[in-house]
N, C-alpha and C positions, 0 to 999 in steps of 0.2 A: 667194760672201759676201754676205748679205743687206744692204740698205741700208735697209729698212723694217722697223720693229719689227711683230710679228704682234699685231694690235690685239684679236682677240675671244677670245684663249685664257683670260684670267681670267674674263671674263663667261661663257663657256660652263660653266665648273666651278660658278659659284655657282647656275646654273639647275638643275643635277643635284642640289643639297643641298635642294630644296624639298619639303616633305611633302606626301603625298596628302590629298585632301579626304574620303576615307572615305565615299564616296557609294555607293548602291546599296540592294539588297534586305537588309533586316536580319531580317525574319520571312517564312517562306514560307507558302504556302497550306496550311490545315490546322492551322497552329501556334497554340497558345493564348496569348493576350495579356492583360495586365491594362491598366487605365486609365493612359493616359500613355506607353505603349510605343510607341517608333518603329517603323514598319512599313517605309517607305521613305525614304531621303534621296535627292532628286533636284535637277537644275537644270532650271527650267520644269516645267510640268504635264504630264508625259507620262503619268502615272498619274492617274486623277480619284478625288476621295474619294466614297465611298458612305455607306450606312448605319452608324452607329455609329463613324464616322471624320472627323477633322478635319485641315485644311491649315494649316501654319504659314505665315508671311510668306516665308520660304525655300522654300517648296513641299515641306516636310517632311510627310510623312503619318504620322498618329499615332491611336492608339485612344482614343476617347472612352467606351468601355465595355468590359466584360470579356467575353471570347468567344473565337471562332476566326477566323482570316483566312480571305477568300474572295475569289478572283479572279473577275470576270466581264467580259463585254463588253456594252456599252449604246452604241447608235448610232456603232459603230465605235471606241469609246474604251475602254481597258482601266480598270475600276472596281474598287476595292477595298472591300470591306464586312467588318464585324465583326459576326458573328451568334452 
């Protein structure tokens, strides 16, 4: 018979109820986008913005012009362009 209450059981259940942050790729390479469409939601600047693309304060990459998404490499970084 236990003399100490199990302390962490309620706390563990509460963590499982948290919602995901919905990060990741939203538009793939070659896909058509319009102005303002979100291309990638990320934590930190893993992907860098290129031509026709902007980066928000939370590192979200979005289209600043209409066109097609294009991924490329520049000095060892993955760069996203809209052409």
